[in-house]
C-alpha positions as CSV (number, residue, x, y, z in Angstrom):
1,X,-24.6,4.7,41.8
2,X,-27.2,7.4,42.7
3,X,-25.3,8.8,45.7
4,X,-22.9,11.7,45.2
5,X,-19.4,10.7,46.1
6,X,-17.9,12.4,49.2
7,X,-21.2,13.8,50.5
8,X,-22.8,12.2,53.5
9,X,-26.5,11.5,53.1
10,X,-29.3,9.1,52.2
11,X,-28.8,7.0,49.1
12,X,-32.4,6.6,47.8
13,X,-31.5,4.2,45.0
14,X,-33.4,6.3,42.4
15,X,-32.4,4.1,39.5
16,X,-33.8,1.0,41.3
17,X,-37.0,2.9,42.0
18,X,-37.4,3.7,38.3
19,X,-36.5,0.2,37.2
20,X,-39.1,-1.2,39.6
21,X,-41.8,1.2,38.3
22,X,-41.1,0.3,34.7
23,X,-41.1,-3.4,35.5
24,X,-44.5,-3.0,37.2
25,X,-46.0,-1.2,34.2
26,X,-44.5,-3.7,31.7
27,X,-46.0,-6.6,33.7
28,X,-49.4,-5.0,33.6
29,X,-49.2,-4.3,29.9
30,X,-48.1,-7.9,29.2
31,X,-51.1,-9.2,31.1
32,X,-53.5,-6.8,29.3
33,X,-54.2,-4.7,32.4
34,X,-55.0,-1.2,31.3
35,X,-56.4,1.9,33.0
36,X,-56.5,2.7,36.7
37,X,-56.2,-0.5,38.8
38,X,-58.9,-1.4,41.2
39,X,-56.4,-2.1,43.9
40,X,-53.6,0.4,44.6
41,X,-50.1,-1.0,44.7
42,X,-46.9,0.5,46.0
43,X,-43.3,-0.3,45.6
44,X,-40.7,0.2,48.3
45,X,-37.0,0.3,47.7
46,X,-34.8,0.5,50.8
47,X,-32.7,3.6,51.4
48,X,-29.3,3.5,53.1
49,X,-27.2,6.1,54.8
50,X,-23.8,6.8,53.2
51,X,-21.0,8.3,55.2
52,X,-18.9,11.0,53.5
53,X,-16.3,13.6,54.1
54,X,-18.8,16.4,53.6
55,X,-22.2,17.0,55.2
56,X,-25.4,16.9,53.1
57,X,-26.7,20.3,51.8
58,X,-29.0,22.3,54.2
59,X,-32.7,22.3,53.4
60,X,-32.6,26.1,52.8
61,X,-30.0,25.6,50.0
62,X,-32.5,23.3,48.2
63,X,-35.5,25.6,48.2
64,X,-34.8,26.7,44.6
65,X,-35.5,23.2,43.3
66,X,-38.8,22.7,41.3
67,X,-41.7,21.0,43.1
68,X,-43.4,20.0,39.9
69,X,-42.3,17.8,37.0
70,X,-43.2,18.5,33.4
71,X,-44.1,15.3,31.6
72,X,-45.3,15.5,28.0
73,X,-46.9,19.0,28.5
74,X,-48.6,18.2,31.7
75,X,-47.4,19.3,35.1
76,X,-47.3,16.7,38.0
77,X,-47.1,18.0,41.5
78,X,-45.1,15.5,43.6
79,X,-45.3,15.1,47.4
80,X,-43.2,12.8,49.5
81,X,-45.3,10.3,51.5
82,X,-42.6,8.6,53.4
83,X,-39.6,6.5,52.6
84,X,-38.9,6.5,48.9
85,X,-42.5,6.9,47.8
86,X,-43.9,9.9,45.9
87,X,-47.5,10.6,45.1
88,X,-48.2,12.5,42.0
């Protein structure tokens, strides 16, 4: 489960998002689709609110978190675009 126990907040189902992305890429590779696709596709995974005994952390307490991801020596800047989607 992706959601922290006892803390109220949104459960984004990150493991399902990752599994869906891997499934999409594997499907493209199995059908010999390489490179940047002509038509952009997006995957949506529904989030749900989870009640808890403790409130979620305040945004100011999360400012120390990195806004870039290091993947194989290259830095990706990620920005939320709504829901569970990120654009790199």
